[in-house]
C-alpha positions as CSV (number, residue, x, y, z in Angstrom):
1,M,1.9,7.0,-34.4
2,K,-0.4,5.6,-31.8
3,A,0.8,5.3,-28.2
4,L,-0.5,4.8,-24.6
5,V,0.4,7.9,-22.7
6,Y,0.6,8.5,-18.9
7,K,-1.2,11.3,-18.1
8,G,-0.8,11.3,-14.1
9,P,-1.9,9.1,-11.1
10,G,-5.2,7.3,-12.4
11,S,-5.0,8.7,-15.8
12,K,-4.0,7.2,-19.1
13,A,-4.8,8.0,-22.7
14,V,-4.3,6.7,-26.3
15,E,-2.8,9.5,-28.1
16,D,-1.1,10.4,-31.5
17,R,2.5,10.8,-31.1
18,P,5.3,11.9,-33.4
19,M,7.5,9.1,-34.4
20,P,10.9,8.7,-32.6
21,Q,14.1,9.8,-34.1
22,I,17.7,8.9,-33.7
23,A,19.0,11.1,-30.9
24,A,22.4,9.4,-30.1
25,P,24.7,7.5,-32.7
26,T,24.3,4.4,-30.4
27,D,20.2,4.8,-30.9
28,A,17.9,2.6,-32.7
29,I,14.2,2.8,-33.8
30,V,12.5,-0.3,-33.5
31,R,8.8,-0.6,-35.1
32,I,7.1,-2.8,-32.2
33,T,5.2,-5.7,-33.2
34,K,4.1,-7.2,-30.0
35,T,4.1,-5.6,-26.4
36,T,2.7,-6.2,-23.2
37,I,1.6,-4.4,-19.7
38,C,3.5,-5.3,-16.6
39,G,2.5,-4.7,-12.9
40,T,5.0,-2.1,-12.9
41,D,2.9,0.1,-15.3
42,L,0.0,-0.2,-13.0
43,H,2.2,1.0,-10.0
44,I,3.0,4.1,-12.1
45,L,-0.6,4.5,-12.7
46,K,-1.0,4.2,-9.3
47,G,1.6,7.2,-8.5
48,D,4.0,4.9,-7.1
49,V,7.0,5.8,-9.2
50,P,7.9,9.4,-9.0
51,T,10.5,9.2,-11.8
52,C,7.9,8.7,-14.6
53,A,6.5,12.2,-15.3
54,P,3.1,12.7,-16.9
55,G,3.1,12.8,-20.8
56,R,5.4,9.6,-21.0
57,I,4.5,6.6,-23.3
58,L,4.4,3.7,-21.2
59,G,5.8,0.4,-21.8
60,H,9.3,-1.5,-21.4
61,E,8.6,-4.7,-23.1
62,G,8.4,-6.2,-26.4
63,V,9.7,-7.5,-29.6
64,G,10.2,-6.0,-32.9
65,I,11.7,-5.0,-36.3
66,V,14.8,-2.6,-36.5
67,E,13.5,0.5,-38.5
68,K,16.6,2.9,-38.4
69,I,19.7,2.6,-36.7
70,G,22.3,5.3,-35.5
71,P,25.9,5.4,-37.2
72,G,27.6,3.7,-34.3
73,V,25.2,0.8,-34.1
74,I,27.2,-1.9,-35.6
75,V,25.4,-5.2,-34.3
76,Y,22.0,-4.6,-35.9
77,K,20.7,-3.3,-39.4
78,P,17.4,-2.4,-40.5
79,G,15.1,-5.2,-40.9
80,D,16.5,-7.1,-38.0
81,P,14.0,-8.9,-35.7
82,V,14.7,-8.3,-32.3
83,L,13.7,-8.2,-28.5
84,V,13.8,-5.3,-26.5
85,S,15.2,-5.4,-23.1
86,C,13.6,-3.6,-20.3
87,I,16.9,-2.4,-19.1
88,S,18.9,-0.3,-21.3
89,S,22.7,-0.8,-20.8
90,C,25.9,1.0,-22.2
91,G,28.2,-1.9,-21.4
92,K,31.1,0.7,-20.3
93,C,30.4,2.4,-17.1
94,Q,31.5,1.3,-13.9
95,Y,27.9,-0.6,-13.1
96,C,27.7,-2.1,-16.5
97,R,31.3,-3.2,-16.1
98,R,30.0,-5.2,-13.0
99,G,26.8,-6.8,-14.4
100,M,24.6,-4.0,-12.8
101,Y,23.0,-3.1,-16.1
102,S,20.1,-1.7,-14.1
103,H,22.4,1.0,-12.6
104,C,23.8,1.8,-16.0
105,T,24.6,5.7,-15.7
106,T,23.0,6.5,-18.8
107,G,20.5,3.8,-19.1
108,G,19.0,1.7,-16.6
109,W,15.3,1.0,-16.2
110,I,14.4,4.2,-18.7
111,L,12.0,2.8,-21.0
112,G,8.7,3.7,-20.3
113,N,9.8,5.6,-17.2
114,E,12.4,8.3,-17.6
115,I,11.9,7.9,-21.8
116,D,9.2,7.0,-24.1
117,G,8.4,3.5,-23.9
118,T,7.3,0.5,-26.1
119,Q,3.5,0.7,-25.8
120,A,3.5,2.5,-29.2
121,E,4.1,1.5,-32.7
122,Y,7.7,2.7,-32.5
123,V,10.2,3.1,-30.0
124,R,13.6,4.7,-29.6
125,I,16.1,2.1,-28.0
126,P,19.3,3.9,-26.7
127,H,22.6,1.9,-26.5
128,A,20.8,-0.7,-29.3
129,D,24.0,-2.9,-29.5
130,T,23.9,-3.9,-25.7
131,S,19.9,-3.3,-25.1
132,L,18.5,-5.4,-27.9
133,Y,18.8,-9.3,-28.6
134,P,18.5,-11.0,-31.9
135,I,15.6,-13.2,-32.3
136,P,16.6,-16.4,-33.5
137,A,15.1,-17.8,-36.6
138,G,11.5,-19.5,-36.0
139,A,11.2,-18.4,-32.4
140,D,7.9,-17.6,-31.1
141,E,7.7,-14.0,-30.7
142,E,4.9,-13.9,-28.1
143,A,7.2,-16.3,-25.6
144,L,9.8,-14.1,-26.0
145,V,7.8,-10.8,-24.9
146,M,8.1,-12.6,-21.6
147,L,12.0,-12.5,-21.6
148,S,12.0,-8.7,-21.9
149,D,11.1,-8.3,-18.2
150,I,9.3,-11.1,-16.2
151,L,11.2,-14.0,-16.6
152,P,14.7,-12.4,-16.1
153,T,13.2,-10.6,-13.1
154,G,11.7,-13.4,-11.6
155,F,14.7,-15.3,-12.2
156,E,17.5,-12.9,-10.9
157,C,15.6,-10.9,-8.0
158,G,13.6,-14.1,-6.9
159,V,15.5,-17.1,-7.7
160,L,19.2,-16.2,-7.7
161,N,19.1,-13.4,-5.0
162,G,17.0,-16.2,-2.9
163,K,19.8,-18.6,-3.1
164,V,17.3,-21.2,-4.4
165,E,18.9,-24.8,-4.2
166,P,18.2,-28.4,-4.8
167,G,16.2,-29.9,-1.7
168,S,15.5,-26.3,-0.4
169,T,12.0,-25.0,0.5
170,V,10.8,-22.0,-1.3
171,A,7.6,-19.9,-0.5
172,I,6.6,-17.2,-3.2
173,V,4.0,-14.7,-1.9
174,G,2.0,-13.5,-5.1
175,A,1.1,-15.8,-7.8
176,G,0.9,-13.2,-10.5
177,P,3.0,-13.0,-13.6
178,I,5.8,-12.5,-11.9
179,G,5.4,-14.7,-9.1
180,L,4.4,-17.5,-11.7
181,A,7.8,-16.6,-13.5
182,S,9.8,-17.0,-10.2
183,L,8.1,-20.4,-9.9
184,L,9.0,-21.7,-13.4
185,T,12.7,-20.5,-12.9
186,A,12.9,-21.8,-9.5
187,Q,12.6,-25.2,-10.9
188,F,15.8,-24.9,-12.5
189,Y,17.1,-25.8,-9.0
190,S,15.1,-28.3,-8.2
191,P,13.9,-27.3,-4.8
192,A,11.9,-29.7,-2.6
193,E,8.8,-27.9,-2.0
194,I,7.6,-24.6,-3.8
195,I,4.5,-23.0,-2.1
196,M,2.4,-20.3,-3.7
197,I,0.6,-18.0,-1.8
198,D,-2.0,-15.6,-3.0
199,L,-5.5,-14.2,-2.5
200,D,-6.9,-15.6,-6.1
201,E,-7.7,-19.1,-6.1
202,N,-7.5,-19.2,-10.1
203,R,-3.9,-18.2,-9.8
204,L,-3.2,-20.7,-7.2
205,D,-4.8,-23.6,-9.6
206,V,-2.1,-22.1,-12.5
207,A,0.4,-22.3,-9.8
208,R,-0.2,-25.8,-9.2
209,R,-0.3,-26.6,-13.2
210,F,3.0,-25.0,-13.3
211,G,4.7,-26.8,-10.7
212,A,3.8,-25.6,-7.2
213,T,3.9,-28.4,-4.5
214,A,1.4,-26.5,-2.4
215,T,-0.6,-23.6,-2.5
216,V,-2.1,-21.3,0.5
217,N,-5.1,-19.0,-0.1
218,A,-4.4,-16.0,2.1
219,K,-7.9,-14.7,2.3
220,D,-8.3,-16.1,5.9
221,G,-5.4,-13.8,7.1
222,K,-3.8,-16.9,8.3
223,A,-1.1,-17.8,5.4
224,A,1.9,-17.4,7.9
225,E,0.3,-19.9,10.1
226,T,-0.3,-22.4,7.4
227,V,3.2,-22.4,5.7
228,M,4.5,-23.1,9.2
229,K,2.4,-26.2,9.4
230,L,3.2,-27.1,6.1
231,T,6.9,-26.9,7.0
232,G,6.7,-28.6,10.4
233,G,6.8,-25.1,12.5
234,R,10.7,-24.4,10.6
235,G,9.8,-22.1,8.2
236,V,11.0,-21.7,4.4
237,D,14.5,-21.4,3.2
238,T,13.6,-18.9,0.5
239,A,10.5,-16.3,0.9
240,I,9.9,-14.6,-2.4
241,E,8.1,-11.2,-2.3
242,A,6.4,-10.9,-5.7
243,V,3.4,-8.4,-4.9
244,G,4.8,-5.0,-3.8
245,V,2.7,-4.3,-0.8
246,P,3.5,-4.0,2.7
247,A,1.1,-7.1,4.0
248,S,3.0,-9.9,1.7
249,F,6.5,-8.5,2.7
250,I,5.5,-9.2,6.4
251,T,4.3,-12.3,5.4
252,C,7.7,-13.3,4.2
253,E,9.2,-12.0,7.7
254,D,6.8,-14.2,9.4
255,I,7.6,-17.5,7.5
256,V,11.4,-17.5,6.9
257,A,13.4,-20.2,8.5
258,P,16.6,-19.3,10.5
259,G,19.4,-18.8,8.2
260,G,16.9,-18.1,5.3
261,T,16.5,-15.6,2.9
262,I,13.9,-12.9,1.9
263,A,14.1,-11.7,-1.7
264,N,12.3,-8.7,-2.5
265,V,10.9,-8.7,-5.8
266,G,7.9,-6.5,-5.9
267,V,7.9,-2.6,-6.4
268,H,6.9,-1.0,-3.3
269,G,5.0,2.5,-3.2
270,A,4.6,2.5,0.8
271,K,6.8,1.8,3.6
272,V,7.2,-1.8,4.9
273,D,7.5,-2.7,8.8
274,L,10.8,-4.4,9.3
275,H,10.3,-6.5,12.6
276,L,13.7,-6.5,13.8
277,E,12.7,-7.5,17.0
278,R,12.1,-10.8,15.8
279,L,14.6,-11.3,13.3
280,W,17.7,-9.8,14.9
281,A,19.1,-13.2,15.8
282,R,17.9,-15.3,13.2
283,N,20.8,-15.2,10.7
284,I,18.1,-13.8,8.0
285,T,19.4,-12.1,4.7
286,I,17.2,-9.6,2.5
287,T,18.0,-8.9,-0.7
288,T,16.7,-6.3,-3.0
289,R,17.2,-5.9,-6.7
290,L,16.2,-4.4,-10.2
291,V,16.3,-6.6,-12.7
292,D,19.8,-6.6,-14.8
293,T,18.8,-8.8,-17.4
294,V,22.1,-10.7,-17.5
295,S,20.5,-13.9,-17.5
296,T,18.6,-13.0,-20.8
297,P,20.9,-14.9,-23.3
298,M,20.6,-17.9,-20.9
299,L,17.0,-17.6,-20.7
300,L,16.7,-17.4,-24.3
301,K,18.6,-20.5,-25.0
302,T,16.4,-22.4,-22.6
303,V,13.4,-21.4,-24.3
304,Q,14.6,-22.1,-27.8
305,A,15.6,-25.6,-26.2
306,G,12.2,-26.1,-24.9
307,K,13.0,-26.4,-21.3
308,I,10.5,-23.8,-20.2
309,D,7.5,-22.1,-22.1
310,P,6.8,-18.6,-21.0
311,K,4.2,-18.6,-23.6
312,R,2.1,-20.2,-20.6
313,L,1.6,-17.0,-18.8
314,I,-0.3,-15.2,-21.7
315,T,-3.9,-15.1,-21.2
316,H,-5.4,-12.5,-23.4
317,R,-4.4,-10.9,-26.9
318,F,-5.3,-7.4,-28.1
319,K,-4.7,-5.0,-30.9
320,L,-2.6,-1.8,-29.9
321,A,-6.0,0.1,-30.9
322,K,-7.8,-1.7,-28.0
323,I,-4.7,-1.1,-25.5
324,L,-7.2,0.5,-23.2
325,D,-9.5,-2.6,-23.1
326,A,-6.2,-4.4,-22.3
327,Y,-5.5,-2.4,-19.0
328,D,-9.0,-3.1,-18.0
329,T,-8.7,-6.6,-18.4
330,F,-5.1,-6.7,-16.9
331,G,-6.1,-4.4,-14.0
332,Q,-9.0,-6.5,-13.0
333,A,-7.3,-9.7,-13.3
334,A,-9.3,-11.2,-10.2
335,N,-12.5,-10.8,-12.4
336,T,-10.8,-11.7,-15.9
337,Q,-8.4,-14.2,-14.7
338,A,-5.8,-12.4,-16.8
339,L,-1.8,-13.0,-16.4
340,K,-0.2,-11.7,-19.2
341,V,-1.5,-9.7,-22.1
342,I,-0.1,-9.5,-25.6
343,I,-0.7,-6.2,-27.5
344,E,0.0,-6.6,-31.4
345,A,0.6,-3.4,-33.1
């Protein structure tokens, strides 16, 4: 089969790889029909994720058709259309029993990280019964690809961890796909203001169309100052970091109001200064999280009901044979205006 393989920092290639095989009774083999590229894949290619070794097939998002199942799989059968969760969960360990699927002792974020992932024609899914979701009849598969990772990530790590409430003020630092997913799902809770901060004017235009009440272009280095003016000098109740670089987290520190929350979503590959000399007395909560996908069933229902349209995040489409072009397009988003790209096998 064809697969996109991580060769080491800064290097990737399309290779012919053997078909995955059932390795445990609870495994399923899924034929991928649609997948995508995540910002985390770019972090891997930068060398920010040491758990991902050279030779790994990348990707942790997608939809497909069950091809084979192990004898321990009881929920799915060959031919079933399924949504692949970015998180694999056994459902039985101490972390899964607490709803912390991302820390499953035999799963977690392993696809495209510790085991081969979804940017291929086929993928092996461990713990298939609790790591796949059935696709409802008539569902838009492209929209559902957004439910593999970015929508639950933006919602759980940003909105829920950030304690977004009706009437509150929210700032999202980073208007890329994950920041926009946080923007879309923050509106479930009717905050009074949602301020989007980014360096890319095109993405800020998208944010306004998606429901941002204000946008701030950070190119002048005065984003924090502008946010403080927009909030009457108070700051924001929730500051969501959705980039994964030191400057964006420090912006969150600069704009959070007393009693507020900084919710980190981004994948950080470098240390960040924590300015406790300014924050120690301000009743600030700082949260970190890897998505657990506990919200995926709810988000599936919300998408099916037409209450949210994640397909709006898709800007480009490619065949699997052109996945290197897809990476170039996604990685040069400032020039290509890419958000999410769909890759069809």
